[in-house]
Every structure is written in C-alpha cells, then in structure tokens.
C-alpha positions as CSV (number, residue, x, y, z in Angstrom):
1,M,1.8,-140.0,-37.7
2,T,3.2,-142.1,-34.7
3,Q,4.4,-145.4,-34.7
4,T,3.1,-147.7,-31.8
5,P,3.8,-151.2,-30.9
6,P,1.4,-153.9,-32.5
7,D,-0.6,-154.4,-29.2
8,V,-1.1,-150.9,-28.6
9,P,-4.0,-148.9,-30.0
10,P,-3.3,-145.9,-32.4
11,L,-2.7,-142.8,-30.7
12,F,-4.0,-139.4,-31.8
13,P,-1.4,-137.7,-34.2
14,P,0.6,-134.9,-32.2
15,I,-0.4,-131.4,-33.1
16,F,2.2,-128.8,-32.8
17,G,1.1,-125.9,-34.6
18,T,-2.2,-124.1,-36.3
19,G,-2.4,-122.5,-39.4
20,F,-5.0,-120.9,-41.5
21,V,-5.8,-120.9,-45.3
22,V,-5.4,-117.7,-47.1
23,D,-5.9,-118.8,-50.9
24,A,-8.3,-121.2,-52.5
25,D,-5.4,-123.1,-54.0
26,G,-4.5,-124.3,-50.3
27,L,-1.9,-122.0,-49.3
28,V,-1.7,-121.7,-45.6
29,I,0.1,-119.2,-43.2
30,T,1.5,-120.4,-39.9
31,N,4.8,-119.6,-37.9
32,R,8.2,-120.2,-39.3
33,H,9.1,-122.3,-36.2
34,V,6.2,-124.5,-36.8
35,V,7.4,-125.4,-40.6
36,E,11.0,-125.8,-39.1
37,A,9.7,-128.6,-36.9
38,F,8.5,-130.4,-39.8
39,G,12.1,-131.5,-40.7
40,L,12.6,-133.0,-37.3
41,L,9.6,-135.4,-37.7
42,P,10.4,-139.0,-37.9
43,K,10.2,-140.6,-41.5
44,H,8.4,-143.8,-42.3
45,P,10.8,-146.9,-41.5
46,K,10.1,-148.4,-44.8
47,T,9.5,-145.8,-47.4
48,G,11.6,-143.0,-45.9
49,E,8.6,-140.6,-46.5
50,L,7.8,-137.9,-44.2
51,A,4.7,-138.8,-42.1
52,L,3.2,-135.3,-42.2
53,G,-0.2,-134.2,-42.9
54,A,-2.9,-131.4,-42.1
55,L,-6.3,-131.6,-40.7
56,V,-8.6,-129.0,-42.5
57,F,-11.7,-128.0,-40.8
58,L,-14.8,-126.8,-43.0
59,P,-18.3,-125.8,-41.9
60,G,-20.8,-128.6,-42.7
61,A,-23.3,-128.3,-45.4
62,D,-25.8,-127.3,-42.6
63,D,-23.6,-124.5,-40.9
64,K,-24.1,-126.5,-37.7
65,S,-21.6,-129.1,-38.1
66,W,-17.8,-129.2,-39.1
67,Q,-16.2,-131.3,-41.5
68,M,-12.7,-132.7,-41.0
69,L,-10.4,-133.5,-44.0
70,N,-7.0,-135.1,-43.8
71,V,-4.6,-133.7,-46.6
72,D,-1.2,-133.9,-47.8
73,V,1.3,-131.2,-47.0
74,T,3.1,-130.9,-50.6
75,N,5.5,-128.1,-49.5
76,W,6.5,-125.5,-47.0
77,C,9.0,-122.9,-46.3
78,G,9.7,-120.3,-43.5
79,L,10.2,-116.5,-44.3
80,G,14.1,-116.3,-44.6
81,E,14.5,-112.5,-45.5
82,F,12.4,-109.5,-45.0
83,Q,12.5,-105.9,-46.2
84,S,9.9,-103.3,-45.9
85,S,9.6,-100.1,-48.0
86,D,8.4,-98.1,-44.7
87,R,9.4,-98.3,-41.0
88,W,9.3,-101.8,-39.7
89,Y,8.9,-102.2,-35.9
90,G,8.8,-106.0,-35.6
91,K,11.7,-108.6,-35.8
92,T,14.1,-108.4,-38.4
93,V,12.6,-111.3,-40.0
94,P,9.1,-112.0,-38.8
95,D,8.1,-115.7,-37.5
96,L,6.2,-116.5,-40.9
97,G,5.8,-119.9,-42.4
98,F,3.9,-120.9,-45.5
99,V,2.6,-124.4,-46.0
100,Q,1.2,-125.8,-49.5
101,L,-1.7,-128.4,-49.1
102,G,-2.5,-130.9,-51.8
103,V,-6.0,-129.8,-52.1
104,R,-7.8,-126.9,-54.1
105,E,-11.0,-124.7,-54.0
106,L,-10.8,-124.2,-50.3
107,P,-12.6,-121.3,-48.4
108,F,-10.1,-119.2,-47.2
109,L,-9.6,-116.2,-44.7
110,H,-9.1,-112.8,-45.9
111,L,-6.3,-110.6,-44.6
112,A,-7.0,-107.2,-43.4
113,T,-5.5,-104.4,-45.5
114,E,-7.5,-101.2,-44.7
115,D,-6.4,-98.5,-42.6
116,F,-7.8,-98.4,-38.8
117,F,-8.5,-102.1,-39.0
118,V,-7.2,-102.6,-35.6
119,K,-9.1,-100.7,-32.8
120,V,-8.9,-100.7,-29.2
121,G,-11.8,-102.5,-27.8
122,M,-12.7,-104.4,-31.0
123,A,-14.2,-107.8,-30.6
124,I,-11.8,-110.3,-31.7
125,A,-11.2,-114.4,-31.7
126,T,-8.6,-116.9,-32.2
127,I,-9.0,-120.4,-33.3
128,G,-6.2,-123.2,-32.8
129,F,-4.8,-126.0,-30.8
130,P,-3.3,-124.4,-27.6
131,M,-1.1,-127.0,-25.8
132,G,-1.4,-129.3,-28.7
133,T,-2.9,-132.7,-28.3
134,L,-2.8,-132.7,-24.6
135,P,-6.2,-131.1,-24.0
136,L,-7.7,-133.1,-26.8
137,T,-6.7,-136.6,-25.3
138,A,-7.2,-135.6,-21.4
139,L,-7.9,-138.7,-19.2
140,G,-6.2,-141.0,-21.5
141,T,-8.9,-141.0,-24.3
142,L,-9.8,-138.8,-27.4
143,N,-12.3,-136.3,-26.0
144,Q,-12.5,-133.9,-29.1
145,V,-10.8,-133.3,-32.5
146,T,-11.9,-129.6,-33.1
147,P,-9.8,-126.5,-32.3
148,F,-10.5,-124.2,-29.6
149,L,-12.2,-120.9,-30.4
150,R,-11.5,-118.2,-27.8
151,H,-12.7,-114.6,-28.0
152,G,-11.5,-111.2,-26.2
153,I,-10.8,-107.7,-27.5
154,V,-7.9,-105.7,-28.7
155,S,-6.7,-104.2,-25.5
156,S,-4.1,-101.7,-26.7
157,V,-2.5,-100.3,-30.0
158,Y,1.2,-99.2,-30.5
159,P,2.1,-96.4,-30.4
160,F,-1.6,-95.1,-30.2
161,P,-4.7,-95.5,-32.4
162,T,-3.5,-94.9,-36.0
163,A,-4.3,-95.9,-39.4
164,Q,-1.5,-98.7,-39.5
165,P,-0.2,-99.4,-35.8
166,H,3.1,-101.3,-35.4
167,G,1.7,-103.6,-32.8
168,F,-1.3,-104.4,-30.5
169,T,-2.0,-106.4,-27.3
170,I,-5.1,-108.6,-27.0
171,D,-7.1,-109.7,-24.0
172,I,-7.7,-113.5,-24.8
173,M,-6.5,-116.3,-22.8
174,Q,-3.4,-118.0,-24.8
175,Q,-1.4,-121.0,-24.2
176,G,1.8,-122.3,-25.8
177,G,0.9,-124.4,-28.8
178,S,-1.4,-121.7,-30.3
179,S,1.3,-120.9,-32.9
180,G,0.0,-119.9,-36.2
181,S,-3.6,-119.5,-35.0
182,P,-5.2,-116.3,-36.7
183,I,-6.3,-113.6,-34.8
184,F,-9.6,-112.3,-36.5
185,R,-12.3,-109.8,-36.3
186,I,-15.5,-111.1,-35.0
187,A,-17.6,-108.8,-37.1
188,D,-16.5,-110.1,-40.6
189,G,-14.0,-112.6,-40.0
190,G,-10.9,-110.3,-41.4
191,V,-7.6,-111.8,-40.2
C-alpha cells in the first residue's frame, strides 16, 4: 500500500515481484530477494501493521476473462540453507522464497519432475510483471492490471540434452522485475 496526501488520488500499489501458486492451500513460490524486500516495506502509521497484500489472478468462469482477488499474505520465508543428495550446479543457496496466502482451494501450477522435461526447441512461456508497476501506469494513468504473458523456446540445455540438465537458456524477452515468474511448458502448463 502507498500513502498519498489527502488531495492526491490513490496510486496503483507498487509491484515488485511475481510468484506462482504450487499448492491449493495458498503456497506460492517466488524469489528469496522478493520476500526479503517485504521487511523493507513501510508499516501502517497508526497500526504498525505491514501493508502487504497479493493479487491473485484466476481464470473467469467463461475461460475468456480473468478474475483478480486481493488476498492477505500471512507468512513468508526465504530459502536459507540447501543440500543436494546429488551434484548441484546452481548457487550454493538457490534464490527461492515461499509465501503463504490467506486463502485456500486455489488452482495451482504443477512442478515438472519427469526426466527429459526440458528440451531444446520446446515452446515455453512466462507470466509476470516485468518492470513492476511502470508499464501498467504508463502515461500517468492505469492502463492494465493483468500480468504480461510472453512466449519463446528453450534455446539450450546444459551441458547437453540429458534426463536432468543442470541448466538451460531461454529465448524470451525478459526485463528486470520478472523475478518469481514461472517458466512453463505451453503444451501442458508444467513449470
């Protein structure tokens, strides 16, 4: 939430990260650096409460529209330690954060676990808020509220196509502010 003087109309709340629901009980995955920013937000001047909320976008009943739901963030944490039972090629502690929303029975995205899930040339998409609030409020007015959906392909797999690659690159336009956006397979929505 953003406090404005009495004579100024309310501003669109700043967006500084994206996440995606991975459990019907409201568990969201994002980046650790996103949840670390929660503690830097200003508190309500009278109650001292943290003015933090989440916007959840759900498909409309007709599958041609979107619903937007404002929900409470009840808890969050960043991954502080990480151990792998096999070789690990990423950062010592991956940039993962977890957020608990105050809502239940949400549709959620399924995390891919099968071998050979990531393939060179595979059609993928991302959804999120690159550049935060800026493109949504261009020209001094609210132009849109929904996230940006972008598509492309997996352009390479590290070290080569294998059952469980240790990395990959994508050919999708991305900009700062896309933190926490899922990368999902277009064919079935697996993240």
